[in-house]
N, C-alpha and C positions, 0 to 999 in steps of 0.2 A: 509027359513033359519033354523028354528027349526027342520024341517023335515030332512034336510041334516045332521045336527049335531046328531040327534037321530039315523038316519040310519047308520052313521059312527060308533057310539057307540055300536050298536047292532051287528056289523059284527063279524065273528069268528076271532080268533087269526091269522089263516092262511091268510085270506083275508086282514087283517090289515097289515101283513108282506108283502104281495104282493104289497099293495098300498104304501109301503115305498121304493120300488125300485126307483133308482135314478130319472128318469123322472116322474114317477107316484107320487112321494112325493109331488107334487104340490097339490094333493087332500087334504093332511094333512095341507098344508098352508092355503087353503081355509077354512078348518075345524077350524083352529085356528082363522082366521079372523072373521068368522061368529060367533064363540063362544064368542069372545071378544065383538062383536057388540051386541049380544044377552044379555050379562051380563053388557053392558054399562061400560066396563072397558077399559079406554083409554090407560093405560100403556100396557096392554096386546095387544091392537090393534096395537100400534106402534111396539112392539116386534114381533107380528105376521107378520107384513109387512116386518120387517127386516129379519125374518126367511126365507123368500123366497130366499134371497141371501145365507143364511147358508145352506139351503136345497140342493143347488147345489154342495156344497163342502162336509161338514161333517155332516150336519143335518140329512140326510137320514140314515146314519149309526147309529147315536144316536137314531133315532126313532126305527130302527129295534132292537137294543139292548134293549131298554126300553120295547118294546112290548113283546119280549121274556122273559124278567125278571119280568115285572110288569103287563103286559096285557094292557098297555095304552101307548100313545105316550109321548115323552119327552116334557113335558110342565108343567106349574104351575097348581096346584090343585085349582079349583074354587068352 
């Protein structure tokens, strides 16, 4: 779990953008869920599970924009 979160954090901006593409954005949903479990944050866990629905609509676009602008996905700072 920690290894996956660390691996995703260490990727280049280009790889992060590629992983934001519509179907591949599920990798970021898994990242959010594992990060919430790692930090024992139940609110973030519920929001991460709900994000799976949003990722199929507009969530992946938000992720791409956030990575381009800030270098991280659209999510809460922990």
